[in-house]
N, C-alpha and C positions, 0 to 999 in steps of 0.2 A: 502598464505602463511598456507596453510593446511585446514584438513576439522576444526579441535580443535579448531584457531583460528576463523574462516567461521560459529561457531557455535558464537559460542562468541560475534558477530556477529552481528549472527539472535537477540541473549538473549539483547541484547542492541536498539536492533529497535524498538522489539516489546512493550519495556521498555520506549521506547522516542514517540512510539508513542497512547500506553497504557494512556498516562495522555492524550492526547487527544479529547479524546474520550467520550459520554456523561456513562451515570449508564447503558441507557437503548437499544446504542448501541452494534453491535457485532467484535471487533476484535480481528481475527485468523492467527495463523501459518498456508499454507494448506498444503503444500510440498514444500524441497529444501530453495529455499528462494522466494516465494509467498506471500503473507501476502491478506487476505480477507477483506474486513469492509463493518459487515451488516447498515444502517444506519435506525429505522423504523421508516417512518411517519415523513420520509426528503425529499422534494425538489431536483430537481434535482443542481440547482445553487448553494441552499448549501452546496448538498455534494462534486461539485466540489470545494466548497472556501473549507471546512472541509479538502479533499486532496491536495488540495495547500499550508494549515497548516500544514497540516507534509509534504512533498514535504519541503514547508520551515524552519522544527521540524528541520530533519534526516541529509536533503544531508548536507554538509561541514562539521557537525559536528563531532570532537574527541571521535569514540567508542573507548572505550578504553579496551583493551584484552593483555594477557600476552605476543605478540611482540612489544607491542605499541601500539600509537593510528593508529590505521588506520580510513581512509571517506569511505561514496558509496552514490555511486547517484540510483534516483530511476524512475522507468517512473511506468505511473498507469493509471490506464482505472476507468472509473464509467461507472452507468451503473441506468435505473431507471421505476421500474415496473410498476409509472405509470397511467395507463386504458392501460396494458396489460395484458395477460394469462397466463405466462414467468414458463415454468418450473425450478426448481433449474439448471438443465446440461446450460439451457436455458438461465443464467442471465449467471450466470462461464464461458459463449461460450463467451456470450458479452462485456463482459469483459477487457477477456479474449484479443478476438478482438483487441479494445481501447484501452489497454496497450502493443500488441502489432506497432499498428500501434503506438505509441507512439515511440517506438526503432529501429523502421525501418527509421523513420527521426530523431531518434538520438534526440532527440528535450533534454529528462528527465523531462517529463512538466507531464499533464496534460491531457488526453486524454479522451472522456468523449465520 
């Protein structure tokens, strides 16, 4: 549907995601159609639960665009830093690997 509609969809995804996070969480677009969510003081179980809530909120939701409503799918990857000595690059790489594992399985779910 073109770049303009794609941008409109990304704005709506960002808006829907933002209402799901706490005041001290960071929900941000990394680039393209990729977002990151940093959850300080959140264990793996709660991170996966939040990712599942995000997915349920966004997937199947008709998103308003200038060319009519659009629905999207999501593949989400989570990673926990608990007890690890990782760099930010390590964190993003691990989250990407989890997300792509889900994409390759064509599940559209949350992969930790």
